[in-house]
DOKOLLUM-316165 format. One record per residue (C-alpha): x, y, z. Coordinates in steps of 0.02 Angstrom, whole numbers, plus 50000, padded with zeros to 5 digits. Layout:
! residues N
{c1 X c2 Y c3 Z} $
...
This chain:
! residues 101
{c1 50019 c2 50835 c3 50982} $
{c1 49844 c2 50775 c3 50941} $
{c1 49769 c2 50635 c3 50839} $
{c1 49626 c2 50662 c3 50717} $
{c1 49535 c2 50530 c3 50617} $
{c1 49469 c2 50559 c3 50442} $
{c1 49344 c2 50467 c3 50333} $
{c1 49455 c2 50457 c3 50179} $
{c1 49641 c2 50458 c3 50144} $
{c1 49614 c2 50602 c3 50023} $
{c1 49547 c2 50707 c3 50169} $
{c1 49707 c2 50672 c3 50266} $
{c1 49812 c2 50714 c3 50114} $
{c1 49724 c2 50881 c3 50092} $
{c1 49753 c2 50921 c3 50276} $
{c1 49938 c2 50881 c3 50259} $
{c1 49957 c2 50985 c3 50101} $
{c1 49864 c2 51133 c3 50179} $
{c1 49969 c2 51127 c3 50338} $
{c1 49823 c2 51074 c3 50450} $
{c1 49907 c2 50907 c3 50486} $
{c1 50088 c2 50854 c3 50499} $
{c1 50078 c2 50669 c3 50459} $
{c1 49969 c2 50522 c3 50408} $
{c1 49977 c2 50350 c3 50485} $
{c1 49912 c2 50220 c3 50362} $
{c1 49958 c2 50057 c3 50277} $
{c1 50125 c2 50071 c3 50187} $
{c1 50043 c2 50044 c3 50017} $
{c1 49928 c2 50194 c3 50045} $
{c1 50074 c2 50303 c3 50099} $
{c1 50178 c2 50248 c3 49950} $
{c1 50033 c2 50283 c3 49832} $
{c1 50012 c2 50459 c3 49902} $
{c1 50199 c2 50492 c3 49882} $
{c1 50195 c2 50428 c3 49702} $
{c1 50047 c2 50541 c3 49662} $
{c1 50129 c2 50693 c3 49742} $
{c1 50183 c2 50793 c3 49589} $
{c1 50264 c2 50927 c3 49698} $
{c1 50374 c2 50798 c3 49784} $
{c1 50332 c2 50873 c3 49954} $
{c1 50284 c2 50707 c3 50035} $
{c1 50390 c2 50562 c3 50095} $
{c1 50372 c2 50403 c3 50196} $
{c1 50471 c2 50340 c3 50343} $
{c1 50627 c2 50241 c3 50299} $
{c1 50561 c2 50099 c3 50408} $
{c1 50377 c2 50058 c3 50440} $
{c1 50310 c2 50082 c3 50617} $
{c1 50247 c2 49902 c3 50615} $
{c1 50233 c2 49757 c3 50495} $
{c1 50078 c2 49650 c3 50486} $
{c1 50063 c2 49493 c3 50383} $
{c1 49935 c2 49493 c3 50243} $
{c1 49811 c2 49352 c3 50248} $
{c1 49694 c2 49265 c3 50128} $
{c1 49529 c2 49203 c3 50198} $
{c1 49468 c2 49034 c3 50137} $
{c1 49314 c2 48938 c3 50195} $
{c1 49344 c2 48791 c3 50311} $
{c1 49363 c2 48629 c3 50219} $
{c1 49431 c2 48709 c3 50060} $
{c1 49595 c2 48612 c3 50070} $
{c1 49616 c2 48603 c3 49881} $
{c1 49592 c2 48791 c3 49863} $
{c1 49716 c2 48824 c3 50004} $
{c1 49843 c2 48710 c3 49919} $
{c1 49819 c2 48799 c3 49752} $
{c1 49838 c2 48972 c3 49830} $
{c1 49994 c2 48921 c3 49927} $
{c1 50073 c2 48840 c3 49774} $
{c1 50040 c2 48993 c3 49667} $
{c1 50108 c2 49113 c3 49797} $
{c1 50263 c2 49005 c3 49818} $
{c1 50290 c2 49009 c3 49629} $
{c1 50264 c2 49198 c3 49619} $
{c1 50388 c2 49223 c3 49760} $
{c1 50522 c2 49105 c3 49694} $
{c1 50512 c2 49177 c3 49518} $
{c1 50523 c2 49355 c3 49583} $
{c1 50352 c2 49402 c3 49517} $
{c1 50289 c2 49473 c3 49683} $
{c1 50438 c2 49591 c3 49680} $
{c1 50398 c2 49635 c3 49499} $
{c1 50218 c2 49676 c3 49546} $
{c1 50279 c2 49790 c3 49684} $
{c1 50396 c2 49877 c3 49563} $
{c1 50258 c2 49896 c3 49434} $
{c1 50131 c2 49970 c3 49554} $
{c1 50241 c2 50071 c3 49672} $
{c1 50403 c2 50117 c3 49583} $
{c1 50329 c2 50168 c3 49415} $
{c1 50186 c2 50293 c3 49432} $
{c1 50139 c2 50291 c3 49247} $
{c1 49982 c2 50188 c3 49284} $
{c1 49911 c2 50334 c3 49383} $
{c1 49870 c2 50421 c3 49220} $
{c1 49741 c2 50284 c3 49190} $
{c1 49642 c2 50331 c3 49347} $
{c1 49481 c2 50430 c3 49325} $
């Protein structure tokens, strides 16, 4: 087994589809996007991610009001189920891919 790095995810995808590579290790969202775009349905993701990393938002020091606004909005989006809806929109329904150039 060997590990090879690539400059772009599309390069890795082409290597997988051509049989030059067996797998791609990337952020879950990238893997899910590649699976959604796979019209031949030959790709899949792991049932469970290898690791989970928290997503962060960088804010300048001293921006307490901005931090409060961001936290409040995220709390609202979570409690109302909107974050789940966004995930469904972007990852479970591939129709938006037709809008890409």
